[in-house]
C-alpha positions in Angstrom: -21.4 11.0 6.1 -17.7 11.2 4.9 -17.0 13.4 1.9 -16.3 11.1 -1.2 -12.7 10.9 -2.1 -11.3 10.6 -5.6 -7.7 10.0 -6.9 -6.1 12.3 -9.4 -2.6 12.3 -11.0 -2.0 16.0 -10.0 -3.8 18.6 -8.0 -4.1 22.2 -9.1 -3.6 25.1 -6.6 -6.6 26.5 -4.6 -9.0 28.2 -7.0 -8.0 26.0 -9.9 -10.0 23.4 -11.8 -9.3 19.7 -11.4 -10.5 17.0 -13.7 -11.9 13.7 -12.6 -11.1 11.1 -15.3 -13.9 9.3 -17.1 -13.9 6.3 -14.7 -13.9 8.5 -11.6 -16.5 10.8 -13.1 -18.8 7.8 -13.8 -18.3 6.6 -10.3 -19.1 10.1 -8.8 -22.2 10.6 -10.9 -23.4 7.0 -11.0 -22.6 4.9 -7.9 -22.2 7.9 -5.6 -25.1 9.9 -7.1 -23.3 13.2 -6.8 -24.0 16.3 -8.8 -22.9 19.9 -9.4 -21.9 21.7 -6.2 -21.5 18.6 -4.1 -18.3 18.5 -2.0 -15.5 16.0 -2.8 -12.0 15.4 -1.6 -9.3 14.9 -4.2 -6.0 13.2 -3.5 -2.9 12.7 -5.6 -1.5 9.6 -3.6 1.6 11.6 -2.6 0.2 13.4 0.4 -1.8 16.1 -1.4 -5.5 16.5 -0.4 -7.8 19.1 -1.9 -11.3 20.1 -0.8 -13.4 20.8 -3.9 -16.9 20.9 -5.3 -18.1 19.2 -8.5 -18.7 21.3 -11.5 -20.9 20.6 -14.5 -18.4 20.8 -17.3 -17.4 17.6 -19.2 -14.6 17.5 -21.8 -14.4 15.5 -24.9 -13.0 12.5 -23.0 -15.7 12.4 -20.4 -13.6 14.0 -17.7 -15.6 15.9 -15.1 -14.6 19.4 -13.7 -14.2 20.2 -10.0 -13.4 23.6 -8.5 -10.6 23.3 -5.9 -11.1 25.4 -2.7 -8.2 24.4 -0.6 -5.1 22.2 -0.9 -3.1 20.8 2.1 -0.3 18.3 2.6 -0.7 15.3 4.8 2.4 13.8 6.3 3.2 10.1 5.4 2.2 7.8 8.2 5.1 6.8 10.5 6.9 4.5 10.6 7.3 3.9 6.9 6.5 0.3 6.1 8.2 -1.7 3.3 6.8 -5.1 2.7 8.5 -7.9 0.7 6.1 -10.7 0.2 5.6 -13.9 -1.7 2.5 -13.7 -4.0 -0.5 -15.6 -2.8 -2.7 -17.6 -5.2 -6.0 -16.4 -6.7 -8.2 -13.8 -5.1 -6.1 -13.9 -2.0 -3.7 -11.4 -3.7 -6.6 -8.9 -3.8 -7.1 -9.4 -0.1 -3.4 -8.7 0.6 -3.3 -5.6 -1.6 -6.5 -4.2 -0.1 -5.1 -4.6 3.5 -1.7 -3.0 2.8 -3.3 -0.2 0.8 -5.7 0.7 3.7 -2.8 0.5 6.1 -0.7 3.0 4.0 2.2 0.7 3.5 4.8 2.7 1.6 6.0 -0.1 -0.8 5.3 -3.7 -1.7 8.0 -5.8 -3.3 6.9 -9.2 -4.8 9.5 -11.8 -3.9 10.9 -14.6 -6.0 11.4 -17.4 -3.4 12.7 -20.9 -3.6 9.3 -22.2 -2.6 7.2 -19.7 -4.5 4.1 -21.1 -6.2 2.8 -17.9 -7.9 5.3 -15.9 -10.0 6.3 -12.5 -8.5 5.4 -10.9 -11.9 1.7 -11.4 -11.1 1.9 -8.4 -8.8 1.8 -6.0 -11.7 -0.6 -4.5 -14.1 -3.9 -2.6 -13.9 -5.8 -4.8 -11.4 -3.3 -4.5 -8.5 -2.9 -0.8 -9.1 -6.7 -0.4 -9.1 -7.1 -2.3 -5.8 -4.5 -0.1 -4.1 -6.3 3.0 -5.4 -9.6 1.8 -4.1 -8.0 0.9 -0.7 -6.5 4.5 -0.5 -10.0 6.0 -1.0 -11.7 3.5 1.3 -9.3 4.3 4.1 -9.4 8.1 3.5 -5.7 8.1 3.2 -3.4 10.4 1.2 -0.5 8.1 0.3 -0.7 5.5 -2.4 1.2 2.2 -1.9 4.0 1.7 -4.5 4.5 -1.7 -6.2 8.2 -2.2 -6.8 10.0 -4.6 -9.1 10.3 -8.3 -8.1 13.4 -9.2 -6.0 14.8 -12.2 -4.3 14.5 -12.2 -0.5 18.3 -11.6 0.0 18.2 -8.7 -2.5 15.3 -7.1 -0.5 17.2 -7.5 2.8 20.4 -6.1 1.4 18.7 -3.1 -0.2 17.0 -2.0 3.0 19.8 -2.8 5.4 22.1 -0.8 3.1 19.7 2.1 3.6 19.8 1.7 7.4 16.3 0.2 7.6 15.8 -2.6 10.1 14.5 -5.8 8.4 12.3 -8.4 10.0 11.7 -11.9 8.6 8.4 -13.2 9.8 9.2 -16.5 11.6 7.3 -18.1 14.6 10.7 -18.8 16.1 11.7 -15.1 16.4 11.1 -12.5 19.0 7.7 -10.7 19.0 7.5 -8.3 16.0 6.2 -5.5 18.3 9.5 -5.4 20.1 11.4 -4.7 16.9 9.4 -1.9 15.4 8.9 0.4 18.4 10.6 3.8 17.9 11.7 3.0 14.3 11.3 5.6 11.5 11.1 2.9 8.9 10.8 -0.8 9.0 11.0 -3.6 6.3 9.3 -7.0 6.7 9.4 -10.2 4.7 6.5 -12.7 4.3 7.4 -16.0 2.8 5.5 -18.4 0.6 3.1 -21.1 1.8 6.1 -23.5 2.3 8.1 -20.9 4.1 11.5 -19.6 3.2 14.1 -22.2 2.5 16.9 -22.8 4.9 19.5 -21.4 2.5 17.3 -18.2 2.1 17.0 -17.9 5.9 20.7 -18.2 6.5 21.5 -15.7 3.8 19.0 -13.2 5.1 20.2 -13.5 8.7 23.8 -13.1 7.5 22.8 -9.9 5.7 21.3 -8.5 8.9 17.6 -9.5 8.9 16.1 -10.4 12.3 13.5 -13.2 12.8 10.2 -11.8 14.1 7.1 -13.6 15.3 3.4 -12.8 15.0 2.7 -15.7 17.5 2.8 -19.5 17.5 0.4 -20.1 14.6 1.3 -20.3 10.9 -0.7 -17.8 8.9 -1.5 -17.6 5.2 0.5 -15.0 3.2 -2.2 -12.4 3.0 -3.2 -12.7 6.6 0.4 -12.6 7.8 1.0 -9.4 5.8 -2.1 -7.7 7.1 -1.4 -8.7 10.7 2.3 -7.6 10.5 1.5 -4.2 8.9 -1.4 -3.6 11.3 0.8 -4.4 14.2 3.3 -1.8 13.1 0.6 0.8 12.7 -0.9 -0.1 16.2 2.5 0.2 17.9 3.5 3.5 16.3 
């Protein structure tokens, strides 16, 4: 059975004591039924992974001690994936975040699109961050997905093209996405709202250097398109 994994803000050096916060401690002792001396993995979401064993000490805030045995650095999965996406409605947002978190997407930028139904600002707050944290632990990853500030589709394209990153706009009329991502160190992709990007948005993005890319002939919902696209990048790496 895989060693349970817990997320910490910072990791001490080998031989030091780490502290699981109250929520993580409750999960370890309750849901996971762990106790003193049980092995755990601790991650900081920035590539640091520590092997540790649970202690018995609790502080006044309910944090639980763990003795760190070894610390290592895990490289970020390549290529780096930056996703700009319209925000889906309801619980489908959780589905999207869970998928991109498990696939170690480097960043997610909520898009303000002409045809958006859900405000981009919904991709903020404690719940999205919590979903991404749980996805990191579920996938046994070491890198936490960053949620960036909302942007327009053209601003997303310009920012990444300015940094030399190829940008793909998901569009059934484009070439297969797999052809565009092979051999790239980083890739940025845009997923539009249910009504698709408007023609003015598409023209502006193409003029700024974005390339249309297809996942196939069918039209997918936002969260599924994001998951398929990010999974395809991981599969072709």
